[in-house]
C-alpha positions in Angstrom: -3.3 -12.2 9.9 -1.9 -14.5 7.2 -1.4 -12.5 4.0 -1.4 -15.5 1.8 2.3 -16.0 1.5 3.1 -17.3 4.9 3.9 -13.8 6.1 2.1 -11.7 8.6 2.8 -8.3 10.0 6.3 -6.8 10.2 7.2 -4.3 12.9 8.6 -1.1 11.3 10.8 0.9 13.7 10.3 4.6 14.4 12.2 7.0 12.3 12.1 10.1 10.2 11.6 10.4 6.4 11.8 13.3 4.0 9.1 13.2 1.4 9.4 15.1 -1.9 7.1 16.1 -4.8 8.5 16.6 -8.3 5.4 18.6 -9.4 5.7 21.3 -6.8 9.5 20.9 -6.2 9.0 20.9 -2.4 10.1 18.5 0.3 9.1 18.0 3.9 10.3 15.9 6.8 8.0 13.7 8.8 8.5 11.8 12.0 7.1 8.2 11.9 6.2 6.3 15.1 6.7 2.5 15.1 3.9 0.6 13.5 3.2 -2.7 11.8 2.8 -3.4 8.1 1.8 -6.4 6.1 4.9 -8.2 4.7 3.2 -8.4 1.3 0.2 -6.7 -0.5 -3.2 -8.0 0.4 -3.8 -11.2 -1.7 -6.8 -12.2 -3.6 -7.4 -15.1 -1.3 -7.4 -12.9 1.8 -9.6 -10.3 0.2 -12.1 -13.0 -0.9 -12.0 -14.6 2.6 -12.9 -11.3 4.3 -15.2 -9.7 1.7 -16.5 -12.6 -0.4 -15.5 -10.7 -3.5 -12.8 -11.4 -6.2 -12.6 -8.2 -8.2 -9.3 -8.8 -9.9 -8.7 -9.0 -13.6 -6.1 -11.8 -13.3 -7.1 -14.7 -11.0 -4.9 -16.4 -8.5 -5.0 -16.8 -4.7 -1.4 -15.6 -4.2 -1.7 -12.7 -6.6 -2.2 -9.2 -5.1 -5.8 -8.1 -5.2 -6.3 -5.4 -7.8 -9.2 -3.6 -9.3 -9.9 -2.2 -5.9 -10.6 1.4 -5.1 -9.3 3.4 -2.2 -12.8 3.1 -0.6 -12.7 -0.7 -1.2 -9.3 -0.8 0.7 -10.7 1.2 3.6 -13.8 -1.0 3.9 -11.6 -4.1 3.8 -9.5 -2.7 6.7 -12.6 -2.3 8.8 -13.9 -5.7 7.8 -10.6 -7.5 8.7 -10.5 -5.7 12.0 -14.0 -6.9 12.9 -13.1 -10.5 11.8 -10.2 -10.4 14.3 -12.1 -8.7 17.1 -10.2 -5.4 16.8 -11.5 -1.8 16.9 -12.0 -0.6 13.3 -9.7 2.3 12.4 -12.4 4.1 10.4 -15.6 4.5 12.6 -17.1 6.6 9.8 -16.8 5.3 6.3 -19.5 6.6 4.0 -18.5 6.6 0.3 -21.8 8.1 -0.8 -21.2 11.1 1.4 -17.5 11.2 0.7 -16.9 11.1 4.4 -14.3 9.0 6.3 -12.7 9.4 9.7 -9.6 7.8 11.1 -9.6 7.0 14.8 -5.9 7.0 15.7 -6.7 5.2 19.0 -8.0 2.2 17.3 -6.0 -1.1 17.2 -7.5 -2.3 14.0 -6.2 -2.5 10.4 -5.8 0.7 8.3 -4.0 2.0 5.3 -0.4 3.3 5.9 0.2 7.0 5.6 2.5 7.8 2.7 5.2 8.8 5.2 4.9 5.4 6.9 5.0 3.8 3.4 8.1 5.5 2.3 9.9 5.0 5.6 9.0 1.3 5.4 10.0 1.0 1.8 13.4 2.5 2.4 14.2 0.3 5.4 17.1 2.6 6.4 18.4 3.2 2.9 18.8 6.6 1.3 18.9 5.8 -2.5 16.1 5.6 -5.0 15.6 1.8 -4.2 16.4 -0.6 -1.4 18.1 -2.9 -3.8 18.8 -3.7 -7.5 15.4 -3.2 -9.3 15.4 -6.6 -11.0 16.0 -8.3 -7.6 13.3 -6.5 -5.7 10.5 -5.6 -8.1 8.3 -6.8 -10.9 8.1 -3.9 -13.5 7.8 -3.5 -17.2 11.3 -4.7 -17.8 10.9 -8.1 -16.2 7.2 -8.8 -15.5 6.3 -10.3 -18.9 3.4 -7.7 -18.9 1.6 -9.5 -16.1 1.1 -9.4 -12.4 3.0 -11.9 -10.2 2.4 -13.8 -6.9 3.3 -11.8 -3.8 6.7 -12.5 -2.1 8.5 -13.6 -5.2 11.2 -11.0 -5.1 13.8 -10.3 -2.5 12.4 -8.4 0.6 14.0 -5.2 1.9 16.1 -5.2 5.1 12.9 -5.1 7.3 11.3 -8.1 5.6 8.8 -6.3 3.4 8.2 -7.7 -0.1 6.9 -6.0 -3.2 7.2 -2.5 -1.9 8.3 -1.5 -5.4 6.6 -2.9 -8.5 3.8 -5.5 -8.9 1.0 -3.3 -7.7 0.8 0.3 -6.6 -0.3 0.7 -3.0 -3.1 3.0 -1.9 -2.1 5.2 1.0 -4.3 7.1 3.5 -3.3 10.6 2.5 -4.9 13.2 0.3 -2.5 14.1 -2.5 -3.0 17.8 -2.6 -6.5 18.8 -1.6 -6.2 22.4 -2.7 -5.5 21.3 -6.3 -6.8 17.8 -6.6 -9.6 17.6 -4.1 -10.3 14.1 -2.8 -7.5 12.4 -4.8 -5.5 10.0 -2.7 -1.8 9.0 -2.8 -0.5 6.0 -4.6 3.0 4.6 -4.0 5.4 2.0 -5.3 4.9 1.5 -9.0 3.4 -1.5 -10.7 4.1 -4.4 -13.0 3.4 -2.3 -16.2 5.5 0.7 -15.1 8.9 1.8 -16.4 11.8 1.7 -14.1 11.6 5.4 -13.2 8.2 4.9 -11.5 9.5 2.2 -9.2 11.4 4.3 -6.8 10.9 5.0 -3.1 10.2 8.7 -3.5 7.7 8.5 -6.4 4.2 9.7 -5.4 1.2 9.6 -7.7 -2.5 10.3 -7.2 -5.9 9.0 -8.2 -9.6 9.5 -7.4 -10.6 7.3 -4.5 -13.1 5.5 -6.8 -10.4 4.6 -9.4 -10.1 0.9 -10.4 -7.3 -0.6 -12.5 -5.3 -3.9 -12.8 -2.1 -2.6 -11.3 -3.4 -0.9 -8.1 -3.8 -2.8 -4.8 -2.9 -2.1 -1.2 -1.3 -3.4 2.0 -2.5 -2.9 5.5 -0.9 -1.4 8.6 -1.7 -1.3 12.3 -0.6 1.2 14.9 1.9 -0.1 17.5 
Protein backbone atom coordinates (compact mmCIF):
# COMPACT_ATOMS: atom_id res chain seq x y z
CA UNK A 1 0.00 0.00 0.00
CA UNK A 2 1.23 3.47 -0.93
CA UNK A 3 -0.38 6.00 1.39
CA UNK A 4 0.21 8.90 -0.97
CA UNK A 5 3.39 10.32 0.57
CA UNK A 6 5.84 7.65 -0.53
CA UNK A 7 5.34 5.80 2.73
CA UNK A 8 3.79 2.43 3.32
CA UNK A 9 3.26 0.40 6.45
CA UNK A 10 5.53 0.68 9.49
CA UNK A 11 6.20 -2.29 11.75
CA UNK A 12 5.31 -1.36 15.33
CA UNK A 13 7.07 -3.54 17.92
CA UNK A 14 5.22 -5.32 20.70
CA UNK A 15 4.98 -3.59 24.04
CA UNK A 16 2.76 -2.47 26.86
CA UNK A 17 0.91 0.81 27.26
CA UNK A 18 -1.12 2.36 30.08
CA UNK A 19 -4.29 4.08 28.93
CA UNK A 20 -6.04 6.68 31.05
CA UNK A 21 -9.35 8.52 31.02
CA UNK A 22 -9.69 11.96 32.60
CA UNK A 23 -13.48 11.73 32.84
CA UNK A 24 -13.51 8.59 34.97
CA UNK A 25 -10.03 9.10 36.46
CA UNK A 26 -9.12 5.51 35.80
CA UNK A 27 -6.15 3.92 34.06
CA UNK A 28 -5.49 0.44 32.71
CA UNK A 29 -2.50 -1.36 31.23
CA UNK A 30 -2.76 -3.18 27.91
CA UNK A 31 -0.30 -5.50 26.21
CA UNK A 32 0.15 -4.82 22.48
CA UNK A 33 1.38 -7.43 19.99
CA UNK A 34 3.53 -6.34 17.07
CA UNK A 35 1.47 -4.99 14.17
CA UNK A 36 1.78 -2.72 11.14
CA UNK A 37 0.39 0.80 10.83
CA UNK A 38 0.29 3.23 7.92
CA UNK A 39 3.05 5.81 8.20
CA UNK A 40 0.57 8.63 7.51
CA UNK A 41 -3.21 9.02 7.64
CA UNK A 42 -5.15 7.74 4.64
CA UNK A 43 -4.91 10.37 1.91
CA UNK A 44 -7.64 11.69 -0.32
CA UNK A 45 -5.97 10.17 -3.38
CA UNK A 46 -5.86 6.69 -1.85
CA UNK A 47 -9.42 6.96 -0.57
CA UNK A 48 -10.63 8.01 -4.02
CA UNK A 49 -8.65 5.24 -5.73
CA UNK A 50 -10.24 2.59 -3.52
CA UNK A 51 -13.79 3.94 -3.13
CA UNK A 52 -14.29 6.34 -6.03
CA UNK A 53 -15.36 9.01 -3.53
CA UNK A 54 -13.89 12.36 -2.43
CA UNK A 55 -15.86 13.38 0.66
CA UNK A 56 -13.42 15.95 2.06
CA UNK A 57 -14.21 19.64 2.51
CA UNK A 58 -10.70 20.72 1.50
CA UNK A 59 -9.37 19.16 -1.70
CA UNK A 60 -5.88 17.84 -2.34
CA UNK A 61 -4.49 14.40 -3.18
CA UNK A 62 -1.92 14.48 -0.37
CA UNK A 63 -4.28 15.91 2.23
CA UNK A 64 -5.70 13.46 4.76
CA UNK A 65 -9.17 12.29 3.85
CA UNK A 66 -11.72 13.82 6.24
CA UNK A 67 -15.48 14.04 6.39
CA UNK A 68 -15.50 10.27 6.84
CA UNK A 69 -17.43 8.39 9.49
CA UNK A 70 -16.22 5.42 11.50
CA UNK A 71 -18.37 3.23 9.25
CA UNK A 72 -16.75 4.77 6.17
CA UNK A 73 -13.33 3.93 7.62
CA UNK A 74 -14.28 0.32 8.33
CA UNK A 75 -15.71 -0.13 4.83
CA UNK A 76 -12.56 1.37 3.34
CA UNK A 77 -10.43 -1.14 5.23
CA UNK A 78 -12.43 -4.01 3.73
CA UNK A 79 -12.33 -2.51 0.24
CA UNK A 80 -8.56 -1.97 0.38
CA UNK A 81 -8.10 -5.54 1.60
CA UNK A 82 -10.07 -6.88 -1.37
CA UNK A 83 -8.08 -4.71 -3.77
CA UNK A 84 -4.89 -6.35 -2.54
CA UNK A 85 -6.25 -9.89 -2.35
CA UNK A 86 -6.26 -9.98 1.45
CA UNK A 87 -8.88 -11.37 3.80
CA UNK A 88 -11.14 -8.53 5.02
CA UNK A 89 -10.87 -7.94 8.75
CA UNK A 90 -14.59 -7.20 9.07
CA UNK A 91 -16.58 -10.13 7.59
CA UNK A 92 -19.79 -8.57 8.91
CA UNK A 93 -20.15 -4.84 8.38
CA UNK A 94 -23.78 -3.69 8.36
CA UNK A 95 -24.28 -0.03 9.24
CA UNK A 96 -28.07 -0.25 8.94
CA UNK A 97 -28.15 -2.99 11.57
CA UNK A 98 -25.36 -1.39 13.59
CA UNK A 99 -23.48 -4.69 13.41
CA UNK A 100 -19.79 -5.23 12.79
CA UNK A 101 -17.45 -8.11 13.59
CA UNK A 102 -13.65 -8.16 13.59
CA UNK A 103 -11.99 -11.41 12.56
CA UNK A 104 -8.63 -11.29 14.34
CA UNK A 105 -7.34 -14.07 12.06
CA UNK A 106 -7.69 -11.93 8.94
CA UNK A 107 -4.58 -10.53 7.25
CA UNK A 108 -6.40 -7.52 5.78
CA UNK A 109 -6.49 -3.87 6.75
CA UNK A 110 -8.33 -2.65 9.82
CA UNK A 111 -8.53 0.26 12.23
CA UNK A 112 -6.01 0.23 15.08
CA UNK A 113 -7.23 -0.35 18.58
CA UNK A 114 -6.72 2.64 20.83
CA UNK A 115 -4.05 0.74 22.77
CA UNK A 116 -2.21 0.08 19.51
CA UNK A 117 -2.66 3.72 18.54
CA UNK A 118 -1.23 5.14 21.77
CA UNK A 119 1.62 2.63 21.84
CA UNK A 120 2.49 3.58 18.25
CA UNK A 121 2.16 7.30 18.96
CA UNK A 122 4.46 7.20 21.96
CA UNK A 123 7.14 5.17 20.14
CA UNK A 124 8.87 4.34 23.41
CA UNK A 125 8.46 7.79 24.99
CA UNK A 126 6.63 8.46 28.24
CA UNK A 127 5.79 12.17 28.08
CA UNK A 128 2.66 13.83 26.70
CA UNK A 129 4.19 14.02 23.20
CA UNK A 130 6.93 12.28 21.23
CA UNK A 131 8.57 15.62 20.39
CA UNK A 132 8.12 19.41 20.52
CA UNK A 133 4.57 20.09 19.38
CA UNK A 134 5.43 22.59 16.62
CA UNK A 135 7.87 20.08 15.13
CA UNK A 136 5.55 17.07 15.09
CA UNK A 137 1.99 18.38 14.69
CA UNK A 138 -0.33 20.76 12.88
CA UNK A 139 -2.65 22.30 15.48
CA UNK A 140 -4.40 25.61 16.08
CA UNK A 141 -1.17 27.38 17.00
CA UNK A 142 0.57 26.74 13.66
CA UNK A 143 -1.91 25.34 11.12
CA UNK A 144 -3.20 28.64 9.77
CA UNK A 145 -6.69 27.22 10.42
CA UNK A 146 -6.42 24.64 7.66
CA UNK A 147 -5.54 21.02 7.08
CA UNK A 148 -2.08 20.15 5.71
CA UNK A 149 -0.55 17.50 3.47
CA UNK A 150 0.46 14.30 5.23
CA UNK A 151 4.07 13.76 6.21
CA UNK A 152 4.96 17.43 6.51
CA UNK A 153 6.04 17.26 10.14
CA UNK A 154 8.81 15.27 11.81
CA UNK A 155 7.90 11.61 12.39
CA UNK A 156 8.24 9.84 15.71
CA UNK A 157 11.07 7.40 16.42
CA UNK A 158 9.22 4.58 14.64
CA UNK A 159 8.64 6.56 11.43
CA UNK A 160 5.00 7.51 11.95
CA UNK A 161 3.90 10.99 10.85
CA UNK A 162 0.91 13.06 11.97
CA UNK A 163 0.12 10.94 15.00
CA UNK A 164 -0.68 14.23 16.72
CA UNK A 165 -2.56 17.03 15.02
CA UNK A 166 -3.79 17.46 11.43
CA UNK A 167 -6.71 15.02 11.76
CA UNK A 168 -8.11 12.94 14.59
CA UNK A 169 -7.88 9.19 13.97
CA UNK A 170 -10.84 6.86 14.32
CA UNK A 171 -9.97 3.77 16.39
CA UNK A 172 -11.74 0.43 16.56
CA UNK A 173 -12.82 0.63 20.20
CA UNK A 174 -16.09 1.55 21.80
CA UNK A 175 -15.47 4.51 24.11
CA UNK A 176 -17.65 3.50 27.08
CA UNK A 177 -20.63 1.39 25.99
CA UNK A 178 -22.37 1.55 29.37
CA UNK A 179 -22.55 5.34 29.19
CA UNK A 180 -22.16 6.28 25.50
CA UNK A 181 -23.50 3.24 23.69
CA UNK A 182 -22.01 2.87 20.20
CA UNK A 183 -19.69 5.90 20.38
CA UNK A 184 -16.18 5.09 19.11
CA UNK A 185 -12.79 6.37 20.20
CA UNK A 186 -10.96 9.25 18.52
CA UNK A 187 -7.26 9.88 19.06
CA UNK A 188 -4.54 12.40 18.23
CA UNK A 189 -6.06 15.88 17.92
CA UNK A 190 -6.62 17.90 14.78
CA UNK A 191 -5.55 21.04 12.92
CA UNK A 192 -8.14 23.20 14.72
CA UNK A 193 -7.43 21.94 18.24
CA UNK A 194 -5.60 23.68 21.06
CA UNK A 195 -2.28 22.27 22.23
CA UNK A 196 -3.81 20.40 25.17
CA UNK A 197 -5.80 18.15 22.83
CA UNK A 198 -2.70 17.08 20.92
CA UNK A 199 -1.26 14.66 23.46
CA UNK A 200 -0.67 10.92 23.30
CA UNK A 201 -3.04 10.18 26.17
CA UNK A 202 -6.05 12.25 25.08
CA UNK A 203 -9.08 10.16 24.16
CA UNK A 204 -12.31 11.54 22.75
CA UNK A 205 -15.48 9.97 21.44
CA UNK A 206 -18.08 10.39 18.74
CA UNK A 207 -21.00 8.59 17.17
CA UNK A 208 -19.81 6.23 14.41
CA UNK A 209 -21.84 8.18 11.82
CA UNK A 210 -20.20 11.51 12.74
CA UNK A 211 -18.62 13.57 9.91
CA UNK A 212 -16.39 16.63 10.30
CA UNK A 213 -13.43 18.25 8.56
CA UNK A 214 -10.78 17.35 11.14
CA UNK A 215 -11.47 13.62 11.58
CA UNK A 216 -9.83 10.99 9.40
CA UNK A 217 -8.15 7.65 10.03
CA UNK A 218 -5.14 5.47 9.39
CA UNK A 219 -5.02 1.75 8.81
CA UNK A 220 -3.34 -1.16 10.54
CA UNK A 221 -2.67 -4.83 9.84
CA UNK A 222 -1.97 -7.62 12.27
CA UNK A 223 1.57 -8.99 12.09
